[in-house]
C-alpha positions in Angstrom: 0.1 0.4 0.1 1.4 3.4 -1.2 1.6 6.0 1.1 -1.3 9.2 1.2 -0.5 12.0 -0.4 -0.8 15.5 0.4 -4.1 15.6 1.0 -4.9 19.7 1.2 -3.5 19.3 -2.4 -6.4 16.7 -3.4 -9.4 18.5 -4.2 -12.7 16.9 -3.5 -13.2 15.2 -6.4 -10.3 13.6 -5.8 -10.2 13.1 -2.3 -14.3 10.7 -3.2 -12.7 9.4 -6.1 -9.7 8.2 -3.7 -12.0 7.2 -0.8 -14.1 5.1 -3.3 -10.9 2.9 -4.5 -10.3 2.9 -0.8 -13.5 1.0 0.0 -13.6 -1.2 -2.9 -10.0 -2.8 -1.9 -11.6 -3.2 1.2 -14.9 -4.5 0.6 -12.3 -6.9 -1.3 -10.0 -7.6 1.4 -13.2 -7.9 3.4 -14.9 -10.8 0.7 -11.6 -12.6 0.5 -10.9 -12.5 4.4 -15.2 -14.5 4.2 -13.8 -16.8 1.7 -10.3 -18.2 3.5 -12.8 -17.5 7.1 -14.7 -20.2 5.1 -12.8 -22.6 3.4 -10.7 -23.1 7.3 -14.4 -23.4 9.2 -14.0 -26.7 6.5 -10.9 -28.1 7.2 -11.4 -28.1 10.2 -14.9 -29.7 10.3 -12.9 -32.5 7.8 -9.9 -32.9 10.6 -12.6 -33.8 13.7 -14.7 -35.6 11.6 -11.5 -37.9 10.7 -10.4 -38.0 14.4 -14.3 -39.1 15.7 -14.2 -41.4 12.5 -10.6 -42.8 14.2 -12.1 -43.0 17.4 -15.0 -44.7 16.8 -13.5 -47.3 14.3 -11.4 -48.2 17.7 -7.7 -46.2 15.1 -4.8 -45.7 17.5 -4.9 -43.8 20.8 -7.2 -42.3 22.8 -9.6 -39.4 21.9 -8.1 -37.1 24.4 -4.6 -38.1 22.5 -6.2 -37.2 19.3 -7.9 -34.1 20.5 -4.5 -32.8 21.6 -3.2 -34.0 17.6 -6.0 -31.7 16.4 -4.8 -28.8 18.3 -1.8 -28.6 18.0 -2.2 -28.9 13.9 -4.9 -25.8 14.6 -2.5 -23.7 16.8 0.2 -24.2 13.7 2.1 -26.1 15.7 2.9 -29.1 14.0 2.5 -30.5 10.7 -0.8 -33.4 10.1 -0.1 -36.6 10.5 0.7 -38.9 8.2 -3.2 -40.7 8.2 -5.2 -37.5 7.2 -2.8 -36.5 4.0 
């Protein structure tokens, strides 16, 4: 993002145009952020579903261990285990 020009040198129309441009950019970023949050929610739901399936199917570990792994993965402290790839 570039710094703002000397605002005292801009006309009223130029100021309005600058506001409109920045508002449009803000709207685009907000939309992208909402899309990313939706994708993150879908991925988290998939991880939870896989962990539940693993526990219900008698998979290795306990629910507590799986929840700890999920917490680490979502916190970005650990890579996803091979079984989730």
